[in-house]
TIRORO-742157 format. One record per residue (C-alpha): residue in one letter; z, y, x; residue number from 1. Coordinates in steps of 0.05 Angstrom, whole numbers, plus 32768, in hexadecimal, padded with zeros to 4 digits. Layout:
N
> a,Z,Y,X,NUM
...
END
This chain:
371
> x,8000,8000,8000,1
> x,7FEF,8045,8018,2
> x,7FED,8088,7FF3,3
> x,7FFD,80D2,7FFA,4
> x,801B,80FF,7FC5,5
> x,803D,8142,7FBC,6
> x,8087,813A,7FCA,7
> x,809E,8162,7F8D,8
> x,8074,8138,7F5E,9
> x,808C,80F6,7F7B,10
> x,80D4,810D,7F7B,11
> x,80D3,8121,7F31,12
> x,80B3,80DE,7F1F,13
> x,80E7,80B7,7F47,14
> x,8122,80DE,7F28,15
> x,8107,80D2,7EE1,16
> x,80F9,8088,7EEB,17
> x,813C,807D,7F0E,18
> x,8161,808E,7ECD,19
> x,814D,8049,7EB4,20
> x,8167,8027,7EF2,21
> x,81A4,7FFA,7EE8,22
> x,81E3,8017,7F06,23
> x,820E,7FD9,7EFD,24
> x,81E9,7F99,7F0D,25
> x,81ED,7F5D,7F3A,26
> x,81A1,7F58,7F3C,27
> x,818B,7F82,7F78,28
> x,8144,7F8D,7F60,29
> x,815E,7FB2,7F21,30
> x,817B,7FE7,7F4F,31
> x,8135,7FF8,7F66,32
> x,80F6,801C,7F51,33
> x,80B4,7FF6,7F4D,34
> x,8082,8022,7F73,35
> x,803A,8011,7F61,36
> x,7FFB,802E,7F80,37
> x,7FB8,8024,7F5E,38
> x,7F8B,8058,7F3E,39
> x,7FCA,8083,7F3F,40
> x,8013,8078,7F54,41
> x,8049,8064,7F24,42
> x,8095,805A,7F2B,43
> x,80BA,802F,7EFA,44
> x,8104,8023,7EED,45
> x,811C,7FED,7EBD,46
> x,8163,7FD4,7EAC,47
> x,814B,7F9E,7E7C,48
> x,815A,7FCC,7E40,49
> x,8134,800C,7E50,50
> x,80FA,8017,7E7F,51
> x,80DC,8058,7E98,52
> x,8098,805A,7EBA,53
> x,807E,809B,7ED9,54
> x,8036,80A3,7EF1,55
> x,8022,80D9,7F22,56
> x,7FE0,80ED,7F43,57
> x,7FD9,80D7,7F8B,58
> x,7FA5,80C8,7FC1,59
> x,7FA7,807C,7FC4,60
> x,7F89,805C,8002,61
> x,7FA3,8016,7FF6,62
> x,7FBF,7FF7,7FB6,63
> x,8001,7FD2,7FB5,64
> x,8046,7FC8,7F97,65
> x,808D,7FCC,7FB3,66
> x,80D4,7FD3,7F98,67
> x,8100,8007,7FBA,68
> x,814A,8018,7FAF,69
> x,8149,8050,7F7C,70
> x,8186,8077,7F93,71
> x,8170,8077,7FDC,72
> x,8128,8089,7FCC,73
> x,813E,80C4,7FA0,74
> x,816F,80DC,7FD5,75
> x,8138,80DB,800A,76
> x,8105,80FF,7FDE,77
> x,8138,8134,7FCC,78
> x,8143,8145,8016,79
> x,80FB,8142,802E,80
> x,80D5,8184,8037,81
> x,80A5,819B,8001,82
> x,8066,817F,8021,83
> x,8038,8144,8019,84
> x,8059,8100,801E,85
> x,8034,80C8,8040,86
> x,804C,8085,8025,87
> x,803A,8041,8040,88
> x,8053,7FF9,8038,89
> x,8044,7FBE,8064,90
> x,803E,7F74,8052,91
> x,8089,7F6A,805A,92
> x,8099,7FA0,8027,93
> x,80B2,7FD1,805B,94
> x,80A2,8018,8042,95
> x,8097,8054,806F,96
> x,809C,809B,8054,97
> x,8083,80D5,807E,98
> x,8089,811E,8069,99
> x,8083,8157,809A,100
> x,80AB,8143,80D8,101
> x,80D7,8112,80B1,102
> x,80CC,80C7,80AE,103
> x,80F3,8090,808B,104
> x,80EB,8045,808C,105
> x,8107,801E,8050,106
> x,810E,7FD4,8043,107
> x,80EF,7FC4,8000,108
> x,80EF,7F87,7FD3,109
> x,80B7,7F5C,7FB8,110
> x,809A,7F77,7F76,111
> x,8097,7F2F,7F5C,112
> x,80E2,7F33,7F50,113
> x,80DD,7F72,7F25,114
> x,80DE,7F63,7EDA,115
> x,80A1,7F76,7EB2,116
> x,80A7,7FAC,7E7D,117
> x,80A1,7F92,7E35,118
> x,805B,7F90,7E17,119
> x,805D,7FC0,7DDB,120
> x,802A,7FBD,7DA3,121
> x,8005,8000,7D9F,122
> x,7FE1,7FF5,7D5D,123
> x,8013,8021,7D38,124
> x,8022,8066,7D53,125
> x,8047,80A5,7D40,126
> x,8032,80E7,7D60,127
> x,8057,8129,7D5E,128
> x,8060,8166,7D8C,129
> x,808F,815C,7DC6,130
> x,80B9,8199,7DB4,131
> x,80C1,817E,7D6D,132
> x,80DC,813B,7D83,133
> x,8107,815D,7DB8,134
> x,8128,8189,7D84,135
> x,8131,814F,7D53,136
> x,8155,8126,7D88,137
> x,817F,8161,7DA1,138
> x,8196,8171,7D5A,139
> x,81AC,812A,7D49,140
> x,81C1,8108,7D8B,141
> x,8208,8125,7D88,142
> x,8218,80F9,7D4C,143
> x,8204,80B7,7D6E,144
> x,8241,8089,7D74,145
> x,825D,8073,7DB7,146
> x,8285,803B,7D95,147
> x,8268,7FF8,7DAA,148
> x,828B,7FD3,7D71,149
> x,8251,7FE9,7D44,150
> x,8216,7FE8,7D75,151
> x,81E2,7FFC,7D40,152
> x,8202,8042,7D3C,153
> x,81FD,804D,7D87,154
> x,81B5,8060,7D78,155
> x,818E,808D,7D48,156
> x,8165,8072,7D0F,157
> x,811D,8089,7D0A,158
> x,8104,8085,7CC2,159
> x,80BB,808F,7CB2,160
> x,80AA,8099,7C68,161
> x,807C,80C6,7C3E,162
> x,805E,80E9,7C7B,163
> x,80A3,80FC,7C96,164
> x,80CC,80E7,7CD1,165
> x,8118,80E8,7CCB,166
> x,8148,80DD,7D05,167
> x,818E,80CA,7CEE,168
> x,81CD,80C3,7D19,169
> x,8213,80B0,7D02,170
> x,8254,80A0,7D25,171
> x,8286,8098,7CEC,172
> x,829F,80E0,7CF1,173
> x,825E,8107,7CE8,174
> x,8216,80FE,7CD4,175
> x,81D8,8122,7CEC,176
> x,8192,811E,7CCC,177
> x,8153,8142,7CE2,178
> x,8112,8140,7CBB,179
> x,80CC,8153,7CCF,180
> x,8088,814B,7CAE,181
> x,805A,8120,7CD8,182
> x,800E,8125,7CCF,183
> x,7FF7,80F4,7D04,184
> x,8014,80AF,7CF3,185
> x,7FDB,8083,7D0E,186
> x,7FEE,8046,7CE5,187
> x,803A,8050,7CEB,188
> x,8048,804D,7CA0,189
> x,808C,8044,7C7F,190
> x,80BD,8026,7CB1,191
> x,8100,8031,7CD3,192
> x,811D,801E,7D16,193
> x,815A,8030,7D40,194
> x,8151,804C,7D86,195
> x,818C,8049,7DB7,196
> x,81AD,808C,7DC3,197
> x,81AA,8082,7E0F,198
> x,815E,807D,7E0C,199
> x,8159,80BA,7DDE,200
> x,8182,80E3,7E0F,201
> x,814F,80D2,7E45,202
> x,8115,80E2,7E16,203
> x,8135,8126,7E08,204
> x,8138,8134,7E53,205
> x,80F0,8120,7E5F,206
> x,80D2,8147,7E24,207
> x,80BD,818F,7E2E,208
> x,80B8,81C7,7DFC,209
> x,806C,81C4,7DF1,210
> x,803D,81B1,7DB9,211
> x,8021,8178,7DE3,212
> x,8028,8136,7DBD,213
> x,8059,80FE,7DCA,214
> x,8043,80BA,7DB0,215
> x,8075,8088,7D94,216
> x,8061,803F,7D8E,217
> x,8097,8019,7D66,218
> x,8092,7FCD,7D6C,219
> x,80BD,7F95,7D50,220
> x,80F1,7F96,7D88,221
> x,80DD,7FD0,7DB5,222
> x,80C3,8017,7DB1,223
> x,8096,803B,7DE3,224
> x,8097,8087,7DED,225
> x,8058,80A1,7E0F,226
> x,8065,80E7,7E2B,227
> x,8028,80F7,7E56,228
> x,8035,80D8,7E9A,229
> x,8078,80BA,7E85,230
> x,8081,807B,7E5B,231
> x,80C6,8066,7E42,232
> x,80CF,8021,7E22,233
> x,8111,800D,7E03,234
> x,812D,7FD4,7DDA,235
> x,813B,7FE6,7D91,236
> x,8181,7FDA,7D74,237
> x,818A,7FA7,7D3E,238
> x,81BA,7FA8,7D03,239
> x,81C7,7FCB,7CC1,240
> x,81C7,8017,7CC8,241
> x,81F0,8042,7C99,242
> x,81CE,8057,7C59,243
> x,81DE,80A0,7C63,244
> x,81C5,80B6,7C1E,245
> x,81FF,8090,7BFE,246
> x,8230,80B4,7C2C,247
> x,821E,80F9,7C13,248
> x,8250,8118,7BE2,249
> x,8235,812A,7B9D,250
> x,8244,8166,7B72,251
> x,825B,8196,7BA9,252
> x,828E,81C5,7B8B,253
> x,8283,81FC,7BBF,254
> x,8244,8213,7BE2,255
> x,823F,824E,7C11,256
> x,8208,826A,7C3C,257
> x,8223,8276,7C82,258
> x,8208,829D,7CBD,259
> x,820C,8263,7CEE,260
> x,8215,828F,7D2C,261
> x,8251,82B3,7D0D,262
> x,8272,8273,7CF4,263
> x,8267,8252,7D37,264
> x,8288,828C,7D5B,265
> x,82C5,8289,7D2D,266
> x,82CD,823D,7D36,267
> x,82C7,8244,7D81,268
> x,82FC,827A,7D83,269
> x,832E,8252,7D5B,270
> x,831F,8215,7D86,271
> x,8336,8237,7DC5,272
> x,837D,821D,7DBD,273
> x,8364,81D5,7DB3,274
> x,835E,81A7,7DEE,275
> x,8353,815D,7DFD,276
> x,839E,8154,7DFA,277
> x,83A9,8182,7DBE,278
> x,8377,816C,7D8A,279
> x,8394,818D,7D4D,280
> x,8360,819A,7D16,281
> x,8344,81DC,7D00,282
> x,835C,81F1,7CBB,283
> x,8325,8212,7C92,284
> x,8336,8236,7C51,285
> x,82F7,8245,7C28,286
> x,830A,827C,7BF7,287
> x,82E2,82B3,7BD6,288
> x,82AC,82C9,7C09,289
> x,82D4,82B4,7C46,290
> x,82E7,8278,7C6F,291
> x,832A,8282,7C90,292
> x,8331,8257,7CCF,293
> x,8373,8247,7CF0,294
> x,8391,8217,7D22,295
> x,83D6,8209,7D3D,296
> x,83E5,81E3,7D7E,297
> x,841E,81E3,7DAF,298
> x,83F7,821A,7DD5,299
> x,83FA,824A,7D9A,300
> x,83D6,825E,7D5B,301
> x,8390,8277,7D4D,302
> x,8372,8298,7D10,303
> x,832D,82B2,7CFF,304
> x,8302,82C3,7CC3,305
> x,82B7,82BE,7CB5,306
> x,8293,82DD,7C7A,307
> x,8267,82B0,7C50,308
> x,8234,82BC,7C18,309
> x,824C,829E,7BD7,310
> x,828B,8297,7BB0,311
> x,82B5,825A,7B9E,312
> x,82D8,8250,7B5B,313
> x,8314,8234,7B7F,314
> x,832C,8234,7BC7,315
> x,8320,81F6,7BF2,316
> x,8349,81E8,7C30,317
> x,832C,81B5,7C60,318
> x,833A,819F,7CA7,319
> x,8308,818D,7CDD,320
> x,8307,8171,7D23,321
> x,82EF,81AF,7D48,322
> x,82BD,818A,7D75,323
> x,829B,8167,7D3B,324
> x,8293,81A8,7D14,325
> x,827B,81CE,7D52,326
> x,8247,8198,7D62,327
> x,8229,819D,7D1C,328
> x,8227,81E9,7D1C,329
> x,8208,81EB,7D62,330
> x,81D2,81BA,7D4C,331
> x,81BC,81E6,7D10,332
> x,8176,81FF,7D1F,333
> x,8179,8238,7CEB,334
> x,819F,8279,7CED,335
> x,81BA,826C,7CA7,336
> x,81CF,822C,7C86,337
> x,81F1,8214,7C46,338
> x,8238,81FA,7C4D,339
> x,824A,81CB,7C14,340
> x,828F,81B0,7C02,341
> x,82AA,8184,7BCB,342
> x,82F4,8181,7BDC,343
> x,8324,8184,7C16,344
> x,831C,8139,7C20,345
> x,82D0,8134,7C19,346
> x,829D,813F,7C51,347
> x,827F,8183,7C5F,348
> x,8234,8186,7C57,349
> x,8209,81B7,7C80,350
> x,81C0,81BE,7C6B,351
> x,8188,81F1,7C6C,352
> x,8184,822B,7C3B,353
> x,813E,8212,7C2B,354
> x,811E,81CE,7C36,355
> x,813C,8190,7C55,356
> x,812E,8196,7CA0,357
> x,8176,8184,7CB2,358
> x,81B6,816B,7C95,359
> x,81FA,8165,7CB6,360
> x,8238,8144,7C99,361
> x,827D,814C,7CB8,362
> x,82B8,8124,7CA0,363
> x,82F9,814A,7C95,364
> x,833C,813D,7CB7,365
> x,8379,8134,7C8B,366
> x,83A5,8171,7C95,367
> x,83F0,816E,7C9F,368
> x,8422,81A4,7C90,369
> x,8429,81D3,7CCC,370
> x,83E5,81C3,7CEA,371
END
């Protein structure tokens, strides 16, 4: 194998692909990146659950394959000068990297030991702008569960129906739903599948804020994301996902329109006396055209008010975990949103003033006297 490539391009590809490299494994080859030179150069990391393959332009003199330790390769590329890298591998899988006056020799592994990425059926596809998918993930990923006792909820459900894509995340304390109309379905009709949250976080990192398309190929057990020169393949989660529509409270007694920026500022101020050790809830009193926020911890007391549009027939007092409420408010893409309440023991619903682009549900915390 022999090729030359811009250092910055190769470094970015190595860093991206290395995010799929296994950090805890007894199989040495899974700690490496598969470097492949053909028409172009690709680097692939795969931990048997998620694989990332990055393809970059290069001047290839001789085709070949080798597996190199991902951490060491990334460290070397990070320190090399911003010049052209000359990369070669001999028959014993010994790689030589030359860049400027620097030269490194690395012992590689046979590519035959590296597991193949799953073969994903590409007959059904879903296409949408990269910035759209990036925002949908960013505005729902916070509600993905980290509790492995219910593995299905450690991912987000993608639901395709009636020309729409919904991404739904739930962790038992809050729910997040984002909806977008999709014009280019390419055979991907009504279906649903659950993508692991860890893979979605990597997708969010890779996506840029452009109108360039990202292609999704959902298969029976895997899904492939094609983002230009980067391909991510991950195993889908199996199990019964929560039917979120049944979890929504009916007949909301109180609905307000809130300026999200103002409400967020008030919640953040009251949360200043809350810490990891002092997790007292925020007490919210919705009354007239105000929400009165307060909190008491061993550090002191905090009080704030935020004006709302609307009026309730009766006051509702409700408590929230500050982090859960803040996550939902920060995820709101609109400047204004509807805050809906049924009682002090029912979930709070946050939705758009018009349309159904997003929906957030935050469960209350039972308040105690003195909190």
